[in-house]
C-alpha positions in Angstrom: 23.0 10.5 5.4 22.5 6.8 4.6 19.1 5.2 4.9 19.2 2.4 7.5 19.5 -1.1 6.0 17.7 -4.3 7.1 20.2 -6.2 9.2 19.8 -9.8 10.2 21.8 -12.0 12.7 22.0 -15.6 11.6 22.9 -17.1 15.0 20.3 -19.3 16.6 20.2 -20.2 20.2 19.3 -23.8 21.3 16.2 -22.5 22.9 14.9 -21.0 19.7 15.6 -24.0 17.7 13.9 -26.2 20.2 10.7 -24.1 19.6 10.5 -25.5 16.1 9.5 -28.9 17.5 6.3 -27.5 19.0 3.3 -29.8 18.5 0.4 -27.6 17.5 -2.1 -30.3 18.4 -1.3 -30.1 22.1 -4.3 -28.5 23.8 -4.3 -26.7 27.2 -7.0 -26.9 29.8 -10.3 -25.6 28.4 -10.6 -23.3 31.4 -7.4 -21.5 30.6 -7.7 -18.1 29.0 -5.3 -17.8 26.1 -3.0 -14.8 25.9 -3.8 -12.9 22.8 -1.7 -13.2 19.7 -1.2 -10.0 17.6 -1.9 -9.8 13.9 -1.0 -6.9 11.6 -2.7 -7.0 8.2 -3.8 -3.5 7.0 -6.9 -3.0 4.8 -8.1 -6.6 5.2 -11.5 -8.0 6.4 -10.1 -9.0 9.8 -13.6 -9.3 11.4 -14.6 -12.0 9.0 -11.3 -13.7 9.2 -11.4 -13.9 13.0 -14.9 -15.4 12.7 -13.5 -18.0 10.4 -10.7 -18.8 12.9 -13.2 -19.1 15.7 -15.2 -21.7 13.8 -12.4 -24.1 14.5 -10.6 -22.5 17.4 -13.0 -20.5 19.5 -10.5 -20.3 22.4 -7.9 -18.3 20.4 -7.8 -14.6 21.3 -6.6 -12.2 18.6 -5.5 -8.6 19.0 -5.6 -6.5 15.9 -2.7 -4.0 15.4 -4.1 -1.4 13.1 -2.5 0.8 10.4 -4.6 2.7 7.9 -2.1 5.3 6.8 -0.9 6.3 3.4 2.3 4.4 3.1 1.8 0.8 4.3 5.0 -0.6 2.7 7.3 2.0 4.3 5.6 1.5 7.7 5.9 -2.2 7.6 9.6 -1.9 6.7 10.1 0.4 9.6 8.4 -2.0 11.9 10.7 -4.8 10.7 13.9 -2.8 11.0 12.9 -1.7 14.6 12.2 -5.3 15.6 8.6 -4.4 16.3 7.2 -7.5 14.7 3.6 -8.7 15.5 3.0 -12.4 16.1 1.5 -12.7 12.6 2.9 -10.1 10.3 1.1 -9.2 7.0 3.6 -7.4 4.7 3.2 -5.9 1.2 6.6 -7.2 0.1 8.6 -10.5 0.1 11.1 -9.7 2.7 12.9 -13.0 3.0 14.2 -13.1 -0.6 16.5 -10.2 -0.2 17.8 -10.2 3.4 18.7 -12.5 6.3 15.6 -12.8 8.5 16.1 -16.0 10.5 16.7 -14.1 13.7 13.3 -12.4 13.4 10.9 -14.8 11.6 10.0 -18.5 11.9 10.9 -20.9 9.1 7.6 -22.4 8.0 8.9 -24.8 5.4 8.3 -27.8 7.6 4.7 -27.0 8.7 1.8 -28.9 7.3 -0.1 -25.8 6.2 2.7 -24.8 3.9 2.1 -27.9 1.8 -1.3 -26.4 0.8 0.4 -23.8 -1.4 1.1 -24.3 -5.1 4.7 -25.1 -5.9 5.3 -22.3 -8.3 4.0 -19.8 -5.6 6.4 -21.2 -3.0 9.2 -20.9 -5.5 8.8 -17.1 -5.1 9.4 -17.2 -1.4 11.8 -20.1 -0.7 15.3 -19.1 0.1 18.5 -20.7 -1.2 18.7 -22.7 2.0 15.2 -24.0 1.6 13.6 -21.9 4.3 10.2 -20.2 3.9 9.8 -17.2 6.1 6.7 -15.7 4.5 3.7 -17.2 2.6 1.8 -15.4 -0.2 -1.9 -14.7 0.0 -3.9 -13.1 -2.8 -2.3 -12.7 -6.2 -3.5 -9.6 -8.1 -3.0 -8.9 -11.7 -2.2 -5.4 -13.0 -3.6 -4.8 -16.4 -5.9 -2.3 -18.0 -9.6 -2.3 -17.1 -11.9 -1.9 -20.1 -15.6 -1.2 -20.4 -16.9 -4.2 -22.4 -20.4 -2.7 -22.6 -19.2 0.6 -24.0 -17.1 -1.2 -26.7 -20.1 -3.4 -27.7 -22.4 -0.3 -27.8 -20.3 1.3 -30.4 -19.3 -1.9 -32.2 -15.6 -1.6 -31.4 -13.2 -4.4 -31.0 -10.9 -4.8 -28.0 -7.5 -3.6 -29.1 -4.8 -6.3 -29.4 -1.8 -4.0 -30.0 -0.7 -0.4 -29.7 -1.6 0.1 -33.4 -5.2 -1.1 -32.7 -5.3 1.2 -29.7 -4.3 4.2 -31.8 -7.1 3.5 -34.2 -9.6 3.1 -31.4 -8.5 6.4 -29.9 -9.5 8.2 -33.0 -12.9 6.5 -33.1 -13.5 7.3 -29.4 -12.7 11.0 -29.9 -15.1 11.2 -32.8 -17.9 9.6 -30.8 -17.3 11.8 -27.7 -16.1 8.9 -25.6 -13.2 9.5 -23.2 -10.4 7.1 -23.9 -8.8 6.6 -20.5 -8.5 7.6 -16.9 -5.3 7.2 -14.8 -5.1 6.6 -11.1 -2.2 8.8 -9.8 -2.9 9.3 -6.1 0.5 7.8 -5.1 3.9 8.5 -6.5 4.4 4.8 -7.0 1.8 4.7 -9.7 3.9 6.8 -12.1 6.8 4.5 -11.5 4.7 1.4 -12.0 3.1 2.7 -15.2 6.6 3.3 -16.6 7.6 -0.3 -15.7 4.4 -1.9 -17.0 4.6 -0.2 -20.3 8.3 -1.0 -20.7 7.6 -4.6 -19.8 5.9 -4.8 -23.2 9.4 -4.5 -24.7 13.0 -4.8 -23.7 12.5 -4.5 -19.9 10.8 -7.9 -19.5 13.2 -9.8 -21.8 16.2 -11.8 -20.4 18.5 -9.0 -21.6 16.2 -6.5 -20.0 16.3 -8.3 -16.6 20.1 -8.4 -16.8 20.0 -4.6 -17.5 17.9 -4.2 -14.3 20.5 -6.0 -12.3 23.4 -4.0 -13.9 21.5 -0.7 -13.4 20.9 -1.5 -9.7 24.6 -2.2 -9.2 25.7 0.8 -11.1 27.1 -1.0 -14.2 24.5 0.3 -16.7 22.4 3.4 -17.4 19.2 4.2 -19.2 20.7 6.9 -21.4 23.6 4.7 -22.4 21.5 1.6 -23.3 19.9 2.0 -26.8 17.5 -0.9 -26.1 16.2 0.8 -23.0 15.9 4.2 -24.7 13.8 2.6 -27.4 11.7 0.9 -24.7 11.2 4.2 -22.9 10.1 5.8 -26.2 6.9 3.7 -25.8 5.9 6.1 -23.0 5.6 9.0 -25.5 3.5 6.8 -27.8 1.1 6.0 -24.9 0.8 9.7 -24.0 0.3 10.8 -27.7 -2.5 8.2 -28.1 -4.1 9.5 -24.9 -3.8 6.5 -22.6 -1.6 8.5 -20.3 -3.4 11.7 -19.4 -4.4 14.0 -16.5 -8.2 13.7 -17.0 -10.4 13.4 -13.9 -9.3 13.7 -10.3 -5.8 12.2 -10.4 -5.1 12.7 -6.7 -8.1 10.7 -5.5 -8.3 7.1 -6.6 -11.8 6.7 -5.3 -13.2 9.6 -7.2 -11.4 8.5 -10.3 -12.9 5.0 -9.9 -16.3 6.5 -9.5 -15.9 8.6 -12.6 -14.9 5.6 -14.6 -18.0 3.7 -13.3 -20.2 6.3 -15.0 -19.7 4.5 -18.2 -18.3 7.0 -20.8 -14.6 6.0 -20.5 -13.1 3.0 -22.2 -10.1 2.3 -20.1 -8.8 2.7 -16.5 -5.1 2.4 -15.6 -4.6 1.7 -11.9 -4.7 -0.9 -9.2 -8.5 -1.2 -8.8 -9.5 -4.0 -11.2 -12.8 -4.9 -9.5 -15.9 -3.0 -10.8 -18.4 -5.0 -8.8 -21.8 -3.4 -8.5 -21.7 -1.4 -11.7 -24.3 -1.7 -14.4 -21.8 -2.1 -17.3 -19.7 -5.2 -17.8 -16.0 -4.8 -17.5 -12.9 -6.8 -18.3 -9.1 -6.8 -18.0 -6.7 -6.6 -20.8 -2.9 -6.6 -20.8 -0.5 -3.8 -21.4 -0.2 -3.7 -25.1 3.0 -4.0 -27.1 3.6 -2.3 -30.5 2.7 -5.3 -32.6 0.7 -7.3 -29.9 3.3 -10.1 -29.6 4.6 -9.0 -26.2 1.4 -8.0 -24.4 1.8 -8.6 -20.6 -0.1 -8.7 -17.3 1.8 -7.7 -14.2 1.4 -10.2 -11.3 1.7 -8.9 -7.7 1.1 -10.5 -4.3 -1.1 -8.4 -2.1 0.2 -9.7 1.2 2.9 -12.0 2.5 2.3 -13.5 6.0 5.1 -14.3 8.4 5.4 -15.5 12.1 7.5 -13.7 14.6 10.5 -15.5 16.1 9.5 -14.3 19.5 6.7 -17.0 19.5 9.5 -19.6 20.0 10.7 -18.1 23.2 10.2 -20.0 26.4 6.8 -19.2 27.9 5.1 -18.6 24.5 4.2 -22.2 23.8 0.5 -21.6 23.8 0.8 -18.4 21.7 2.9 -20.4 19.2 0.2 -23.1 18.9 -2.5 -20.5 18.5 -0.5 -18.6 15.8 0.1 -21.9 13.9 -3.7 -22.6 14.0 -4.3 -19.1 12.7 -1.9 -19.7 9.8 -3.5 -23.0 9.3 -6.9 -21.3 8.8 -5.3 -18.6 6.6 -3.9 -21.4 4.4 -7.4 -22.5 3.3 -9.7 -21.1 0.6 -12.3 -20.2 3.3 -9.7 -18.4 5.4 -8.2 -16.4 2.5 -11.7 -15.5 1.1 -12.7 -14.3 4.6 -9.5 -12.2 4.9 -9.9 -10.7 1.4 -13.6 -10.0 1.6 -16.0 -10.0 -1.3 -14.0 -7.5 -3.4 -10.9 -9.8 -3.5 -13.0 -12.9 -4.2 -13.8 -11.4 -7.6 -10.5 -9.7 -8.2 -7.7 -12.0 -7.1 -6.2 -15.5 -7.5 -5.3 -17.7 -4.6 -1.9 -19.4 -4.2 -3.5 -22.6 -2.8 -3.6 -26.0 -4.5 -6.9 -26.7 -6.2 -8.3 -23.2 -5.3 -11.3 -22.6 -7.6 -11.8 -19.5 -9.7 -15.4 -18.5 -10.2 -16.8 -17.2 -13.4 -17.6 -13.8 -11.8 -13.8 -13.4 -11.1 -12.4 -10.6 -13.2 -9.5 -12.9 -14.1 -11.6 -15.9 -15.1 -11.5 -15.1 -18.8 -7.7 -14.6 -18.9 -6.5 -17.6 -16.8 -5.2 -19.3 -20.0 -3.0 -16.3 -20.7 -1.5 -16.6 -17.2 -0.7 -20.3 -17.7 0.9 -19.5 -21.1 3.3 -17.1 -19.5 2.0 -13.7 -20.7 3.0 -12.1 -17.4 5.8 -10.1 -15.9 6.7 -9.7 -12.2 5.8 -6.6 -10.3 9.0 -4.4 -10.1 9.7 -3.0 -6.6 12.5 -4.7 -4.7 15.9 -2.9 -5.2 14.2 0.2 -6.7 12.9 1.6 -3.4 15.1 4.7 -3.3 14.0 5.6 -6.9 10.3 5.0 -6.8 9.2 8.4 -5.5 11.7 10.5 -7.5 11.1 8.6 -10.8 7.4 8.3 -10.0 6.9 12.0 -9.5 8.6 12.9 -12.8 6.7 10.2 -14.6 3.5 11.6 -13.1 4.5 15.1 -14.4 5.1 13.5 -17.8 1.7 11.9 -17.8 0.1 15.3 -16.9 2.1 17.0 -19.7 4.4 19.0 -17.4 7.6 17.1 -18.2 9.1 15.5 -21.4 10.5 12.0 -22.1 14.1 13.3 -21.7 13.2 14.4 -18.2 12.1 10.8 -17.4 15.3 9.4 -18.7 17.4 11.9 -16.7 15.6 11.1 -13.4 16.1 7.4 -13.9 19.8 7.8 -14.3 20.0 10.5 -11.5 18.3 8.0 -9.1 21.0 5.4 -9.6 23.3 7.0 -7.1 20.6 6.9 -4.5 20.0 3.2 -5.2 23.7 2.1 -5.4 24.8 4.0 -2.3 21.4 3.7 -0.5 21.0 7.4 -0.2 17.8 9.2 0.5 17.1 12.7 1.8 16.7 12.8 5.5 14.9 15.5 7.5 16.0 14.8 11.0 17.0 12.0 13.4 14.4 10.7 15.8 16.0 9.7 19.1 13.2 7.8 20.7 10.0 5.9 19.7 7.2 8.4 19.1 3.8 6.7 19.5 0.6 7.3 17.6 -0.9 10.0 19.8 2.4 12.0 19.8 2.5 11.6 16.0 -1.0 13.1 15.9 0.3 16.0 17.9 3.3 16.4 15.6 1.1 16.4 12.5 -1.4 18.8 14.2 1.3 21.2 15.1 2.7 21.2 11.6 -0.7 21.6 10.0 -1.8 24.4 12.3 1.4 26.3 11.9 1.4 26.0 8.1 -2.2 27.2 7.8 -2.0 29.9 10.5 -4.7 28.1 12.5 -5.3 28.6 16.2 -5.2 24.9 16.9 -5.6 21.5 15.2 -8.0 18.6 15.7 -6.5 15.3 14.6 -8.4 12.0 14.6 -6.6 8.7 15.3 -6.7 5.5 13.2 -7.7 2.5 15.2 -9.5 -0.8 14.6 -13.2 -0.7 15.3 -15.1 -4.0 14.8 -17.9 -3.8 12.2 -16.3 -0.9 10.2 -15.1 -1.5 6.7 -11.5 -2.6 6.2 -10.2 0.9 5.4 -11.4 2.1 8.8 -10.3 5.8 9.3 -7.9 6.9 6.6 -8.4 10.6 7.5 -6.5 10.3 10.8 -3.0 9.5 12.0 -1.9 5.9 12.0 1.4 4.4 12.9 4.4 5.8 14.8 8.0 6.9 14.3 10.9 4.7 15.2 14.3 5.9 16.3 16.7 6.7 13.4 17.0 8.9 10.4 13.7 10.1 9.1 13.0 10.3 5.3 10.0 11.3 3.3 8.8 7.7 3.3 8.4 7.6 7.1 6.8 11.0 7.3 4.3 10.1 4.6 3.5 7.0 6.6 2.1 9.1 9.6 0.7 12.0 7.6 -3.0 11.5 6.8 -2.9 13.7 3.7 -0.4 11.3 2.1 1.9 12.3 -0.7 -0.2 15.1 -2.4 -3.4 16.0 -0.5 -3.8 19.3 1.2 -4.7 20.6 4.7 -8.3 21.4 5.4 -9.5 24.0 7.9 -12.8 24.7 9.7 -14.0 27.5 11.9 -15.8 26.5 15.1 -16.6 27.8 18.6 -14.6 26.6 21.6 -17.7 24.9 22.9 -18.2 22.9 19.7 -14.6 22.0 19.6 -14.7 20.6 23.1 -17.9 18.7 22.2 -16.1 17.1 19.3 -13.1 16.2 21.5 -15.5 14.4 23.8 -17.5 12.7 21.1 -14.7 11.7 18.7 -14.9 11.4 14.9 -18.2 9.6 14.0 -17.0 8.7 10.5 -19.7 6.1 9.8 -22.6 7.7 11.8 -23.0 4.7 14.1 -21.7 6.2 17.3 -18.5 4.1 17.2 -16.1 7.0 17.0 -12.4 7.5 16.4 -10.7 9.6 19.1 -9.6 13.2 18.4 -6.4 14.6 19.7 -6.6 18.4 20.4 -3.4 20.2 19.5 -2.8 23.7 20.9 0.0 25.9 22.0 1.3 25.4 25.5 -0.9 27.0 28.1 -3.7 27.6 25.6 -7.3 27.2 26.7 -10.5 27.3 24.7 -13.2 29.9 25.4 -16.6 28.4 24.8 -18.1 31.4 22.9 -15.0 32.4 21.0 -14.6 31.3 17.3 -11.4 29.5 16.3 -9.8 28.5 13.0 -8.5 24.9 13.2 -6.7 22.5 10.9 -8.8 19.3 10.9 -8.0 15.6 10.1 -11.3 13.8 10.0 -14.6 15.7 9.8 -18.1 14.5 9.2 -20.2 16.1 6.5 -22.1 18.0 9.2 -18.9 19.4 10.7 -17.6 20.3 7.3 -20.8 22.3 6.6 -21.0 23.8 10.0 -17.4 24.9 10.0 -17.3 26.1 6.4 -14.5 23.8 5.5 -11.8 25.3 3.3 -8.9 23.8 1.3 -5.7 25.6 2.3 -3.9 24.5 -0.9 -0.9 23.6 1.3 0.3 20.0 1.0 0.2 18.4 4.4 3.4 16.3 3.8 5.4 19.4 2.9 4.3 21.1 6.1 5.5 18.2 8.2 8.8 18.0 6.3 9.4 21.7 6.8 8.8 21.5 10.5 10.9 18.4 11.0 13.8 19.7 9.0 14.3 22.5 11.6 15.5 19.9 14.1 18.9 18.1 13.8 17.5 15.6 16.2 13.9 15.1 17.3 12.2 13.7 20.4 8.7 13.8 22.0 9.6 17.0 23.9 10.0 18.8 20.5 6.3 18.2 19.8 5.3 20.8 22.4 3.9 23.9 20.6 5.5 26.8 22.4 
């Protein structure tokens, strides 16, 4: 079955066009309560950003739509396809460059706040017709984090080429220093490491970019292109040197990051550049080419912000003015810094004119390299149907469980999925399935897979005062009608791509108490709700002991319930359950 495509309708009604002339300076009566505008911007410091908005516009009401699941990009794509677009929509991808969106998003090219952005940053989002439907926020640079303190301690120079890196690897081994750790929690990492390393050769050249276009349209292959095969051979060199390896906890980025912070590892490959709060001094170096002449950093925009076209419908005049004011604040250094928080202040670049870069920013020392063009674009668009399959095999290659020829084969094998837009589907959802029902769906799958009596699944929601990640152990998001692939299922499954189901053993009385209290993740009494998932007609006996699959448990509950790792991948259990249904609706969630 074919994956659904983004479909846009270019026709504009006179009423919608007239909305473009809205004057944001018009102010309603001060006594009028403003209808809330919705904002969707996962894993951002929205509390601080709302405070920044209220400094200038205290009358604006903002409702936060939360998502803290494991597949933000897939979920935002699903929201867009379904037309479920918040008033202000923070996306992880530049949607307007590749599809017609004028029926769903507002063209912001004529707004005053758009003029605050650097021209080269706007060039990345402007369409052929001159429209701008999404504005970039923080630019982040993918490179390789290095421990400057550790290098200086041993008197070693920072490598400038792969040859230098090979020599340093031998010195590190003799000194008992680990060369590198890799973040591999998500399938996309494997795909990105492949692209980043190949960008030091053929892939980032003009011929390499033409090859990408030809491959995506079915006119070229990896195995049939000598230059690409030579480029891919770099992967073997990186693994042989030891830069690609399975050391540490490769399925948990946070633990891998903490391990690196201990100070006995030279390099970290991943998306976490900031090492704020560590005793050692760290820096960022490019991905290294063989001779050092084509070293590159990879530039990526963390979020693109768009405005929903529904704001221009009659009756939404005040909401449109408020949304424009919010975008106005977002388009300032103060607004972006508030939204990004302290971590991004030191690990991102702003797209705004005259935005300063402080000396404590991890990119400060390499800004000259950015300006001289030692960068390559983040590769994602067009490759969506290959990222997981190629990423998984590349991850196996990194771990030593696959060979280079396997990587080449999966690249070519994925071409049919790209050209014909084919992905494996598990079922077809016939109606919108909301967050609580998705929690019941996940709980049923987890309980059945582990032979548990029931499941206790926490919900992701926005709680003011909590850190931006909120509750990643629970279910976030929903399922929209249509064909369901692994991407959509991963988006609602709290274990993500690779993590496993955990179980605890508790009495009925304790389970009921937890249901009443909720998941007190941060120990402040502000709890995330639990959904209790049981068979139809099942009732808990207070003194009886039950085995339950759990998504979200405090340290105390883990100890009390003797938490166990089932070894069963959560995503696989959800896929297995869903594949039993040709079509799926909310009634199928009932556990008979």
